C-alpha positions in Angstrom: 181.7 215.3 352.1 185.3 215.0 353.3 188.3 215.1 351.0 189.1 211.5 351.8 185.6 210.6 350.7 186.0 212.4 347.4 189.3 210.6 346.8 187.7 207.2 347.5 184.9 207.9 345.0 187.4 209.1 342.4 189.5 206.0 342.9 186.5 203.7 342.5 185.4 205.5 339.4 188.9 205.2 337.9 189.0 201.5 338.8 185.7 200.8 337.1 186.7 202.8 334.0 190.1 201.0 333.8 188.3 197.6 334.0 185.9 198.7 331.2 188.8 199.8 329.0 190.6 196.5 329.5 187.4 194.5 328.8 186.7 196.5 325.7 190.3 196.0 324.5 189.9 192.3 325.1 186.8 192.3 322.9 188.6 193.9 320.1 191.4 191.3 320.3 188.7 188.7 320.2 187.5 190.1 316.9 191.0 190.1 315.5 191.4 186.5 316.5 188.2 185.5 314.7 189.4 187.3 311.6 192.7 185.4 311.7 190.9 182.1 312.2 188.7 182.6 309.1 191.6 183.8 307.0 193.4 180.7 308.0 190.5 178.6 306.6 190.7 180.5 303.3 194.4 180.0 303.1 194.6 176.3 304.1 191.2 174.6 303.4 190.0 173.1 300.1 186.5 172.5 301.5 184.1 174.7 299.6 181.6 174.8 302.4 184.2 175.8 304.9 185.5 178.5 302.6 182.0 179.8 302.0 181.2 180.2 305.7 184.6 181.8 306.3 183.7 184.5 303.8 180.3 185.0 305.3 181.8 185.5 308.7 184.5 187.9 307.4 181.7 190.1 306.0 180.2 190.6 309.4 180.8 194.4 309.8 182.7 194.1 313.1 185.1 191.5 311.5 185.3 193.4 308.2 186.9 196.3 310.0 190.0 194.2 310.6 190.5 192.3 307.3 193.2 194.7 306.3 195.5 193.0 308.8 195.6 190.1 306.4 195.9 191.8 303.1 198.4 189.6 301.4 196.8 186.3 302.3 193.3 187.5 301.3 194.5 188.8 297.9 196.2 185.6 297.2 193.4 183.3 298.3 190.3 185.2 297.1 191.1 184.8 293.5 187.6 183.5 292.7 186.2 187.1 292.7 185.0 186.7 289.1 182.2 184.5 290.3 182.1 185.1 294.1 180.4 188.3 295.2 181.6 187.8 298.7 185.3 187.5 297.6 184.8 190.8 295.7 183.3 192.5 298.7 186.2 191.5 301.0 188.8 192.4 298.5 187.3 195.9 298.1 188.2 196.6 301.7 191.9 196.1 301.0 194.6 198.3 299.3 194.5 196.9 295.7 196.6 197.5 292.6 195.1 199.8 290.0 194.3 196.9 287.6 192.2 194.9 290.1 190.5 198.1 291.4 189.3 199.0 287.9 188.2 195.4 287.2 186.1 195.3 290.4 184.7 198.8 289.9 183.5 198.0 286.4 182.4 194.4 286.7 178.7 193.6 286.0 178.6 191.0 288.8 179.9 193.5 291.4 177.3 195.0 293.9 176.9 198.8 294.0 178.5 199.1 297.5 181.7 197.7 296.2 181.7 199.7 293.0 181.0 202.9 295.0 183.8 202.2 297.4 186.2 201.9 294.5 185.1 205.2 292.9 182.1 204.4 290.6 180.0 207.5 290.9 176.8 206.0 289.3 176.8 203.2 291.9 177.3 205.8 294.6 174.2 207.7 293.4 172.2 204.5 293.4 173.2 203.7 297.0 172.2 207.1 298.2 168.9 207.0 296.3 168.1 203.6 297.9 168.9 204.9 301.4 166.6 207.9 300.8 163.8 205.7 299.8 164.2 203.1 302.6 161.0 202.9 304.6 161.3 199.9 306.9 163.7 198.6 309.5 165.1 196.0 307.1 165.5 198.4 304.2 167.2 201.0 306.4 169.7 198.6 307.8 170.6 197.3 304.4 170.8 200.6 302.5 172.5 202.6 305.2 174.9 199.7 305.9 175.8 199.8 302.2 176.6 203.5 302.7 178.9 202.7 305.6 180.5 199.9 303.6 181.2 202.2 300.6 182.4 204.9 303.0 183.0 207.5 300.3 182.8 211.2 301.5 179.4 211.5 299.7 178.0 208.3 301.2 179.1 209.3 304.7 177.6 212.8 304.3 174.3 211.2 303.4 174.5 208.8 306.4 175.4 211.6 308.8 172.5 213.8 307.6 170.1 211.0 308.3 171.2 210.9 311.9 169.1 214.0 312.5 165.9 212.2 311.4 163.0 212.2 313.9 161.3 209.3 312.1 160.0 206.4 314.3 159.5 203.0 312.6 157.3 200.1 313.7 157.3 196.4 312.9 154.2 194.3 312.4 154.0 193.7 316.1 153.9 197.3 317.0 157.5 197.5 318.3 158.9 200.9 317.7 162.4 202.2 317.1 163.8 205.5 316.1 165.7 205.7 312.8 168.5 207.5 314.6 169.1 204.6 316.9 169.2 202.2 313.9 171.8 204.3 312.3 173.9 204.6 315.4 173.7 200.9 315.9 174.9 200.4 312.3 177.8 202.7 312.8 178.9 200.9 315.9 178.8 197.6 314.0 181.0 198.9 311.2 183.3 200.7 313.7 183.9 198.3 316.6 186.7 200.5 317.8 184.2 203.2 318.9 183.2 202.1 322.4 180.7 204.9 322.6 178.5 203.2 320.0 179.0 199.6 321.1 175.9 197.4 321.4 176.1 197.4 325.2 176.3 201.1 325.4 173.5 201.8 323.1 171.2 199.3 324.9 171.9 201.0 328.1 170.2 204.1 326.6 167.3 202.0 325.1 163.6 202.0 326.1 163.9 205.7 326.6 160.7 207.7 326.4 160.4 211.5 326.7 160.0 211.5 330.4 163.1 209.3 331.1 165.1 211.4 328.6 164.0 214.7 330.3 165.5 213.6 333.6 169.2 214.6 333.5 170.1 212.2 336.2 169.5 209.3 333.8 172.5 210.2 331.7 170.7 210.0 328.4 171.0 213.7 327.6 174.7 213.6 328.4 175.1 210.5 326.2 173.6 212.2 323.2 176.0 215.2 323.7 178.9 212.7 323.7 177.7 211.1 320.5 177.3 214.5 318.8 180.8 215.5 320.1 182.3 212.3 318.6 180.9 213.0 315.1 182.0 216.6 315.4 185.6 215.5 316.1 185.6 212.7 313.6 183.8 214.4 310.6 183.6 218.1 311.6 179.8 218.1 311.5 177.3 219.6 313.9 174.6 217.1 314.5 171.4 217.5 316.5 170.3 213.9 317.2 166.7 213.9 318.3 165.5 212.0 321.4 164.3 209.4 322.2 166.9 207.1 320.7 164.9 203.9 321.1 161.4 202.9 322.2 161.5 199.1 322.1 164.7 197.0 322.0 163.0 193.9 320.7 162.8 195.3 317.2 166.6 195.9 317.1 167.3 192.3 318.0 164.8 190.9 315.6 166.2 192.4 312.5 169.9 192.2 313.2 
C-alpha cells in the first residue's frame, strides 16, 4: 500500500472520529438542556403534577449526573423533602450544608441509597447485602443502580468486584444476558460522560457468543481490554471481565 493510501485512510479515520466526538458532545449538551428545562419547572411552576414529573425526569441516571449545575435553584425549590422521597434523592446529589446532610442521613423516610451516599454506614451495608442477594435482571438493575447512586468507596468496590461475574441470567422468555453487561450498562447510564460505555457502544458489542468473541477481527476482545483499562485508570483496579458480554439484546431493552 502506498504512503498516499495510508494517509488517505488515516484522514478518513480521523474525520469519522472527529464527527463521533462532536456528536457525543452534542448528546451531552442535550442532557444538560433537559436538566435545565426540568429545573425551570421546579422553579417557576405551581402545578403539582408538572413538578412531580420534573422530579421523576431529573432522577433518570443520565440527567442526575448534571443536577449539580443547578445547586442553588434545586436547594431553594426542593424544600418539600420531608415528605417527598424524590426531592430528598435529588438533594443528596448536591453539596449540602452539614445540618441538611445530617437531617437527610437520619430521616426515617429517606431511602438507603440516599442515607449511604451521605455517610450512613448501616444503610451502606444494607445496599451491599441486597446487591449480593440480587438474582434477577430487575433486582440486579435496582440494587446495583443503588450502589452507583450512593457511590461511596465501599459501594463502588462492591460494584467493581461484581463486574468479574460470569453469571448469565434469563427472563421468562428465555432471553439471556450476562450480569457483567447489565452492570456496564448501568455504569454508562450513571456516567453519560463515558462514551466507552454509552448505550450505542455497548449494543455494538451485543449478541456476542463465544465464536464471535474469539475472532479478533470483530473488535470485541479489544473493546473488553479498553473497558478494563478505563476502570484501571479511574479506580486503580485490575478487572478481568468475562466474555461474552451479552447474549440477547431484547432482555436489556425490556427491563430498562
